[in-house]
N, C-alpha and C positions, 0 to 999 in steps of 0.2 A: 192638054188634059181638059175634058169637058167640065162645065160649071157644076153639074150634079156630082161628079166624082170629087171635086175640090170641097164642096159643101159637106159631103159625107165624111171626108177625111178630117175636116175641121170639127165636125160634131163628135167624131170618135176621139179626137185628142182632148177636147173639152170634157167629155164624159170621163175619160181616163184621169185627167187632172182632178176633177171633182171627187172621184172615187179615192184617189191617193190621199187627198186632203182629209176626207172623212175617216179613212183608215188610220191616218196619223193622229187625228184627234182622239179616236177610240184607244189607240195605243198609249198615248200620254195619260188619258184618264185611267186606264188600267194600271199603269205604273204608279200613278199617284195613289190609287186606292190600295194597292198592295203595300206600298210604303207606309200608309196610315195604319193598316191592319197590323203589320209587324212591329211598328214602333210604338203602338199604343200600350202594350203590356210589358214594358221593360222593368219598371219599378213597382213597388208595393203601394205607393201613395195613391194611385188612381183606383185601386181596388177597394170595394167595400169589405167589411170584416168577414162577411159570409163568402165572398169571392176569394179572399185571401185564405180562409180556412179550407175551402175546396181545393185551391191550387197547392197548398202545403200538403194536404192529405194525399194528393196524387204523387207527391215527391217522397213521402215516407216509405222507406224500405221495410220489410217485415220485421227486422230486428233493429231498426234504427231508433235511437232515442231523440234525435234532433234532425230537422229538415229545414232548409233555407230556400226562400223564394226571392228572386228567380233561381231556377235550377242551375243556371250557368254560374251562379255565385259571383256575378260581375255586373256592376251598375255604373253607368256613366251619368254624372250630374254636372250640369252647367253652373257656372258662377251665377249668383243672384237668383237661384232657384232652390226648390225644396223637392226632395224625393226620399225614398226609403227602401228598406229591405224587410221582408217578413220572415219569421221563423216560428217553428212549432217545437214543443218539447212533449215527448210521450213518456208516460210512466210504464215501463215494462216489468215493474216489480209485482209482487203478489198482494201488496197492500197499499193503501193510500200513503202518499209521501209528500213532503213539503220541499219545494225547490227554490233555488235562487240562481240568478245569473248576473254576469257582468261582462261588459264589452271592453276589450283591450285593442289598442291600435299600434301598428308598426308602419311608419312611413316607408315607401319604397325607395329604391336607389335613385330614382329620378326626381325625388323631392329635394329641395335645397337643404343644406346642412342645418340651417337655423329653424327648420320646421320639425318640431319634435312630436312625440306621441301625445303629449298633453294638448298641443295645438290641434292634432287630428281628432282627439276626443271632444274638444270644444265645438266641433262641427255638428255633433249630435245634439239635437234639440230635445228629444225625448226617447226613452228606451235604452239608456246606457246601462242601467242595472235595475234589478227588482228582487225583492226577497219575500218570503212567506207565501209562495204560490202553491196552493194545495192542489194535487192532482190525484184522482182516484186511480186504482189499478186498471191499466189498459186505457186510461183517458189521456187527453191531450189538451194543451193550452197553446194559444197563438198570440204572438206579440209582433210589434213593428219597431224598428229602429229608424227614426226619422232624422234626416240631415238637412241643414240649411247652410248653403255654401255662399258666403259673402264674396263680393267682388274684391279682388286682391289676394284671394287664397291661391297658393301656388298650384300650377297645373301639373299634377303628378298623381300617382296611384298609391292608395293606402290599403293595407290589409288589416281588416278588423276581425278579431277572434271573439267568439261568444263562448264563455266558460260557464258551464252549468254544474251545480252541485246539489245533491239532495241531502236532506237531514239524516238519511240512513247511510250516508257515506259514499254514495256513488258520485262520480264526477266524469263529465264528458264535455265535448264541445265540437265546434266546427268554425269555419271562417268564410268570409266573403271579401271581395275587393271592390273598392270605389275609385273610379277614375274621375278626377276633376277636369272639366273641360272649360274652355273660354266661353264667355257669355255670348 
């Protein structure tokens, strides 16, 4: 084989290798960015009040009195971290009404037997209940339930229920699940 052909073959293979390395770099960067985008809005803690209000408004059905964010009603929280769930309550009545809510907990079957509902409720740092919430007809209010998960909390799933009652006798609710993950 002449020297010119060997040199051309060598240049072609080096060019191919450089192209492959650059494409792999772009692929890794793309995967990283997509992962960041989809993992950034899992819980309500990273959202401002205005962003949370907008997200919950998107989730309200026409005749729904309550909506929970995230729409999947499922949040994973690692030990030694804080995260939350947002919810909105809408007054579908014809006049202003006063509402109250409370959060109940039911540990899942994968929780140890000594982990009771009271233990699950202690994970809530703010937003476990509130009363005297005035809402005008057709209006809405938005709240967050914030969780702080200490190290040592059992790695299990807990179902939290939000029970809402109005002064005029209406009651309704919804639920969300929190999965505790290792630190």
